C-alpha positions as CSV (number, residue, x, y, z in Angstrom):
1,X,106.0,136.3,108.7
2,X,104.9,138.2,105.6
3,X,104.1,136.9,102.2
4,X,102.9,138.5,98.9
5,X,101.5,137.0,95.8
6,X,99.4,138.0,92.8
7,X,96.5,136.3,91.2
8,X,93.9,136.8,88.4
9,X,91.1,136.3,90.9
10,X,89.1,139.3,92.1
11,X,89.9,140.6,95.6
12,X,86.4,139.4,96.7
13,X,87.0,135.9,95.4
14,X,90.4,135.7,97.2
15,X,88.8,136.7,100.5
16,X,85.9,134.3,100.0
17,X,88.3,131.5,99.2
18,X,90.4,132.3,102.2
19,X,87.3,132.1,104.5
20,X,86.4,128.8,102.9
21,X,89.9,127.4,103.1
22,X,90.5,128.3,106.8
23,X,87.0,127.2,107.7
24,X,87.7,123.7,106.2
25,X,91.4,123.3,107.2
26,X,91.6,124.9,110.7
27,X,89.7,125.9,113.8
28,X,90.6,129.6,113.2
29,X,87.7,132.0,113.3
30,X,87.2,135.3,111.4
31,X,88.4,137.8,113.9
32,X,87.9,141.0,111.8
33,X,86.7,141.6,108.2
34,X,86.6,144.6,105.9
35,X,86.0,144.9,102.1
36,X,89.7,144.5,101.5
37,X,90.9,142.2,104.3
38,X,90.1,139.3,106.6
39,X,91.8,138.4,109.8
40,X,91.7,134.9,111.3
41,X,92.6,134.1,114.9
42,X,92.8,131.0,117.1
43,X,95.0,128.9,119.3
44,X,97.6,128.4,116.5
45,X,98.0,132.1,115.7
46,X,96.7,135.0,113.8
47,X,96.7,135.6,110.0
48,X,95.6,138.8,108.2
49,X,95.0,138.7,104.5
50,X,94.8,142.0,102.6
51,X,93.9,142.4,98.9
52,X,93.9,145.2,96.3
53,X,93.5,145.3,92.5
54,X,96.2,146.9,90.3
55,X,97.4,146.4,86.8
56,X,94.8,143.8,85.9
57,X,95.7,141.5,88.8
58,X,95.0,141.2,92.5
59,X,97.8,141.7,95.1
60,X,97.5,139.4,98.0
61,X,99.4,140.2,101.2
62,X,99.4,138.0,104.3
63,X,100.9,138.6,107.7
64,X,101.0,136.0,110.5
65,X,102.2,136.3,114.1
66,X,104.2,133.1,114.0
67,X,107.2,131.7,112.2
68,X,107.1,128.6,110.1
69,X,106.0,125.5,112.0
70,X,102.8,123.5,112.4
71,X,100.8,126.7,112.8
72,X,98.9,129.5,111.1
73,X,101.9,130.4,108.9
74,X,101.9,127.0,107.3
75,X,98.2,127.2,106.6
76,X,98.6,130.7,105.1
77,X,101.4,129.4,102.8
78,X,99.2,126.5,101.8
79,X,96.3,128.8,100.9
80,X,98.6,131.1,98.9
81,X,99.8,128.1,96.9
82,X,96.1,127.4,96.0
83,X,96.0,130.7,94.2
84,X,98.9,129.9,91.8
85,X,96.7,128.1,89.4
86,X,93.4,129.7,90.2
87,X,91.6,131.7,87.5
88,X,88.8,134.2,87.9
89,X,85.5,133.4,86.3
């Protein structure tokens, strides 16, 4: 599944929040990380978050290897929902 959203948070803040969220809410581990992306992997699937800054906001793209169900896709959607009301500091 693929999802896209935008936020006022910085790309770095989005990735830090993703690592914190997945660390707290899942057993997924950071599988790969760059300055502009983080990939989580585990028994329930794989999720890759990629970010970039454009037009005064941060584009957040996530791709998972599963369809919606009690798995990584649901967690990814829950995380994106947390960004809706988040504001950069």
